[in-house]
N, C-alpha and C positions, 0 to 999 in steps of 0.2 A: 504493500500500500504506500502511496506517495505522501509527501508532506501536506499538511493542512494549515489553515489559519487557526490560531489557538486563542481562546478567550478564557480558558479555565486554568488556574494555577500558573506555574512557571513555564516559559517557553524553552524548548530544547531544539538546538539547531538541526539535529538529525531527524526530528519529527515535524518541525513546524517552520513555516515561512517567517523569517525574522528580519528586522531592520538591523544593519550592521552598527554596533555600538562601540567599536574599537576606540574611537576618539574619546568618548566619555570614560571608558574603562581605563584608558591611559591616564586620564586626569585623576581618576580616583586612586589608581596605583601610586601616582606621585604623592598623594596625601599619605598613603600607607608608608611609602619609602621615607617620608619625613618623620615618621613616628607619631602621626596625629591620631587623636581619638575624635570621632565625629558621629553624627546621626544623619542618616538618610531619611528625612521625614517628608513624605509626599502623600498626595491624596490616595484614596482607595483605587486599586487596580491601575496603578501608574507604573507598573513594571519593576517595583522594588525587589521582589523575590527573584525575578528573572535576572536583574542586574547583579544581585548577590551571587547567584549561581555562576554567572559568567565571570564575575570577579574572582570567585573561588578557583575556577579553572585556570585563570591567568596567574594568580598569586602562587599556586602550588609549585610553580617552577622554582621559586626562590624562598618560599616560606612554608611553614607548617600552618595550615588553616583549620581552625576549629569553627565549624559552621553549625549553629544551633537554631532552633525555632521554638519560641516560647508558646506557640500554639499547641505544641506537644506536651506542655505542662498543664496539669489540672489546678483548680483552685487550691486543692489540698496540698499541692507541692509547694505552695507559698505560705502555708500556715505557720511553720516554724523554721528556724535556721536549719535544724536537723533535716526536716523534710526537703528543704531546698537543696542543701548540700548533697544529700543522697541522690536526688534526681539529676542535679547538675552534673555530678560525676558520672552517673550512668549514661547520660547523653554524650558526654565527652568520650567515654570508653566505647560507645557504639558508633561514633562518627568516623569518617575516613582517616582523620588525623591520628586515630588510636594506634595505627601501625608504627608511628614514630615515637611512641612512648617507651622509655626504657623500662626494664623489669622492675627496678627499684621504685620508680615513680608510679608505675602501673599498680604495684602492690599497695602503695599508700592510697592511691585513688580508689582501688577496689575496697580497701578497708573503710574509707569514707562512704562509699556507695552502699555497702551492705551493713553499715552500722557497727562493724567490729572494732573500729577505732572510736574510742569513747568520747573524744573531743568533738562536740557538736556545735562548734562556733565557726563563723565565717573566717575567723583568723586562721583556723587550722587549714581550711580550704586554700586560702591565699598563700600560706606558707608552702603548701604542696605545689601550687601553680608557680610560685616564684622560683622554687627549686628546679622545676621542669624548665622554665625559661632560662635559668642560669646554666644548666647543663646541656641544653639542646644545641646541636650543631647549627640548626637553622632557627632564625627568629620566628616567633609564634604570633599569629594574628587571630583574634577572636571576633567572630561575626554572629550577631543574634538578630534573627528576623522576628517581627511582631513583638518587639521588646515592650512597646507601650501597653500590651495586654496585661502586663504585670504592674502597671503604674500605681495601683491603689494598695499595693501590699508593702508593708513596712520593710520586710526582708529584702525587697528589691531595692529600696532606697539605701538600705544598709550595704547591699552588694555594690551599688554605685559609689557609695562613700569609700568602700575599700579600694575600688578601682582608682578613684581619685587620689587616695592616699599613696598608693603604690606608684601611680603615675608621677606624682610630685617628687618621690625619692627613688625613682627607678635606677639612678646611677649607683645607688647603694644596694637596693633590693630589686633585682631584675623582675620585670613583669612583661606583659605583652608588648610587642612592637607597636601594634595598633589595635584599637577596639572600634568596631563599627556596629551601631545599633540602628535597626530599621523599623519604621512604623509610621503611622499617620500623624500622631501627636508629637510635638516638639518636646523631647524628654528634658531639655535644658530648662523648661519652664513648668515641669510637673510639680504639683503640690500634693502632699499626703493629707487625706481627709480625717485621719483618725488620731494622730498624735500631735499635740500642740507644738512640741519642739521642732517638728518637721514642717511647720507652716511657713515655708520659705522656698526659694528656688532650690531645685533638686541638686544633689551633689554632682550632677553631670555638667557643672559649669566649667569644667576643664576642656570641654569639647570644642573643636574648631568649627567655624561656620562651613556649611556645605552648600556651595553656590553653583555646583555643576548642573547644567541644563540637561534634564533627562527626557525632554520632549523628543519625539521622532521627527527629524527634519525632512523637508521635502525631497532632498536628494537621496536620503536614506530610504524613504518610502519607495522612491523610484527604483532603487537597487533591489528591494524586496520584490517589487512587481516584475522586474526583469528576470529574477529567478523563477517566479511563477510562470511568466510568459515562455521561458525556455522549456518548461515542462508541458505546457498546455497549448501553446500556439494559438491564442485567441485572436491575434491581430490587433490588440488594444493599442491605443496611443499612450504609451507609458507615461510620458511627461504630463500629458493632459490629465490623466486619471490621478497621478500622484499629486498634481497641483490642486485638483478638486478635493481630494481626501485631506490634504493639509489645510486648505482654506476652511473646511467645515469643522475640523477637529483640533486645529492648532497643534497637532502632534500628540494629543492625549493618547497614550498607548492602547488602552482598551478600546477606545472609539475607532482608532485606525484599524485594529485587528477585527473588530466586530463588523465594520462596514465591508471590509474585504471578505470576511467569512460569509456575509449575506450575499454579496455579489457572486461568490464562488458556488454557494450551495442552495440559495433560495430564489434568486432572480432568474426568471425563465426556466425554472427547474423542470417543468413538465414538457419542455420542447426538446427537439433532437439536438445533437451536439453542435451542428452548424449554427442553428438559430440561438442556441444558448450562449454563443459568443457575444450576442448583443448585450449580455450582462456587463461586459467590460467596456461600455461606452458611457457617455455622459448621461443618457437616458437611463441606463441600467444603474448607474451610480445614484441618481436622484430617486429611483425606485428603492434602492437599498436604504437611503436616508429616511424615506417615508416609513419603511419597515422598522428601522431602528427607533424612530421617534414614537412609534405606537406600541412598541413591545415593552414588557416588563423584564428587567434583568437585574443582576445583583448590584451593579453600579448605580442605576437609577433608584433602586430601592433604598440604597444607602443615602443618596442625596435627599430623597423624599423624607426619610426619617430625620435627617438633620434639620429640615425645615419645620418639622413638627416639634422637635426637641428644643429648638432655639428660635422662638418667635421673633426676636430682634433681628436675627439673620434674615429671616423671611421678609420682614418689613424693609430692611435695607435693600434687598434685591428688588422688591416691588417698586421702591422709589427710583432705583437705578433704571429699571426697564420700563415700567408703565408711565412714570412721570418724567423720565428723561433727566433726572437730577444728576449733576456732576458731583461725584463723591471723591474728595481728595484724601489721599493716604496721610494719616497722622500717626507717626510712630507711637506705639503703646496702645492704639485703639484696639480693644479686644475683639469687637465685632468684625472689623476688617481682617484682623489676624486670623480669626476662626474661618472666615469666608475663604481666605487664601489657603489655609491649612486643609480644608475639606475639598479644595479644588474648584470652588464656584467661581473665583475671580483671580485675576492676575493684577499686578501693580506695574504700570508703565508710566514713566515720567510723573510719578506721584499721583496718578489718577487711577481709580479703581475701574476695571473693565471685567465683564463676564468672560470666562476663560476661552470659550469657543462657541461657534454658531450652534452646535448640537445642544449644548447646555442652555444657551440663550433661548433657542426655539422651544425646547421642552419646558423651560421655566415660563415663557410666555404662554404656552399652551395650558399649563396648569393654572396660572393666575387668571387667564382669560376664561377658562372653564368655570372657575368659581363665580365670575361675574356674569357670564352669558346666560345662566339659568334665570336670572332676574333682569335681563337687559332686553328691552323691546327691540332695539336696533339689531341685535344679534339674532333674536328669534325671527324677525322679519326676513333677514338675509337667508337664514336656514330654510325657511318655507319657500323662498322664491329663487333659490340658487340655480335652478335649471335654465332660467332665462338668460343667464350670463355666459353660457357655453354654447358655441355654434361651431359645428364641424371640428370638435375637439380643441377649439381655441377659446381662450378667455377674452371676453369683450370688456376690456378695461375702461373704455370710454363710457359704456353703459353702466359699469360699476360705479364710476364717479357720479354720473347723472342721478342714479338712484340714491346713492349715499347722500348727495346734497338735498334731495327731496325729502327723504325720510329724516335726515338730521334736523332739518328746519322744522318739520312737523313735531318731532319729539323733544328737541333740545333748544330750539330757537330762542326761547325766552329766558333761559337759565343765565346765571350770573357769569361774568367774565372769569372770575377766579376758578370756578368749577371747570369751565372749558379749557383753561390754560393747563390745569393739572391732568385733564382727562382726554384731550384731543387725540393723542396718539393711541391711547387705550381704546377709544370708541371706534376709530378707523380699523384697528386690528380686530375688534369684536365683530365688525361688519364683514371684513374680507375673509376671515378665517373659515366660517362655515361654507363660504362659496367655493374655496379651493380645497377644502378638507377632503383627504383621501386621494387626491390626484396631484395637488401642487404643494410646493414648499414655500416658505417665506423666511427671511431673516433681515436683521437690521445691519446695514453696512457698517463694518467696524471703524472705518475712517471717520465716521461722524459721531461716534458715541460720546466723545469727550467735549463737544461744544454745543450741546443742546439742539443740534439739527438732526433730522431723522431722514435717512434715505432707506426706504423699504424696498427690498429686492424680492420680487415674486417670480418663482420658477413654475411654469405651468406647461406640461407636455413639451419640454425642451425650449420653450420661449420665455425670455426674461422681460419683466416689466419693472421699470425703475420709477418709484414713487417718492417724491419729497413732500414731507409734511412740515408746515411751519406756521408760526404766528405772524399775523399781519402787523408790520411796524412802519408802514408808510410806503409810498409808491417807489421811492428810490431803493429802499431795502428789498422790496418785492422784485424790482428789476434785476438787482444783483442776484437774487435767488434764482430767477429764470436763467440768467447767464451761467450760473454755477451748475444748474441742472444739466445744461447742454454740455458742460465739461465732463460731468459724470457719464453722460450718454456716450461721449467719445471713449471713455475708459472701457465701457461695456460693448463698444461697437454697435450701439443701438441708434436708431434714427427717430425714435418716438419715446416721449416720457410724460410723466403725469405729476402735477403739482396740486397739493391740497392746502389752501390757506384758511386758517381760522381767523376771521376778521370780526373785530368788535366795534367797528365803525357803524353807527346807526344808519349812515347813508350808503352803506356797501351795496354792491350789485351782486346778488346771490345767483349762482348758476355755474355753468361750465363753458369755457371759451376755448376755441382752437386757435393757437398762435403758431406762427412760423418764426423761428429765431435761428439765423444762419441757415444751415441745411437741416435743422431739426424741427419736428412737430411737437409742440407742447400742449397738452390738454390741461388747462388750469381750472380747478374747481374752487369756488369761494363759498364758504359757509359762515 
């Protein structure tokens, strides 16, 4: 059986199509070579375990690598120091590095593991580990995956304190060359909930910053697709598909692999091999995106749970997306730090942005679904959606004309402040049920940071560029029209759409067809 795209557990190069991570691994190894202790904390399903496995293979040439996973420990294993020591030693004896343990050290570790050594303190464990590090011909590296799963146990903080202590005096008492902890939460900022004297930053404050970018870059995705193409000969345009995947995922590893897996296994799956090759086209890609956005998976479940557990996080994301608020990054802001830690947002030039189009669209879909059940505009669009589709094409001019008509009937007399906060939301509530199931939409990333909204609608392979803005006078409006024509050039489109929310009582409501340079602009004023 050939290789597949994998979205479950760690990827293995002999079994799965993978993006080459040699450059990132080289950077991580440089940190190990420097003797640094650090944490790889990234969002769920961001390739942490895959990275650790690949790093282990790389480091084994020069180091003894102890690779542990705290998911393999039960809650009982953290109840007491004795329980932790026994299971920690058993895991070491069972890992690949065990072959490099001398008989003397092995005997001591076996005694700690089976309880025959009466000393049940962490100090006894670390004396054994220090002796091993001192006598070993190769330096030893400790890697622990899912380390944050132990964050609420006192024994884990005591373990970190011992690591810190030995790190500080390792010239006198040898210890690990490097320690790498992986997890979602930043262990440098863990706090213990149970013991008053531990209500402070965790003992892991000796750890170096880990700033290595683990996103899958576009050229790396192209390399993975080239491997796939060599095996399957689909005739895909590798650079185009790699660009689309990166544009929608921003290199989030799970999303990259999931889209590829859907294109490989689900899109056109009932057709013969020749027609199935259509999956690796732009149309097949957009179909895979629609499938992804409507499915339940472990990553989306995790994100949804975070929105339930942290209402302030949800409120911040709603303000960012539905109201178009600019949210500036302020060091120490817990809400922003959590949003970044969980993978919802990234920080660019001190401005908070949603991490990728997939997350953005799914968040929009969820927020809009909550509102649409009680929104007359959305219900009207859902009931009349068929009139906007002719010969498989979306009639955007008609969409705008109907939106203006219904908007004036329903919201025309509402106060300006309400409209300013909700104009974007209302248009999305109207367009979503019309394209639902067939089309995609997203907010163009270039405009998220300056309160302007360019909505890109993909429907059956055709793109519609829509700008939504507040009316701030004729000159401002004219600049908006000209700017829209520039965006149309970027998308190689000849036709665009402009929706202006105008609070001037003398405004002329309706849709006007304009020609600007070589472009046609349909401008709707409400």
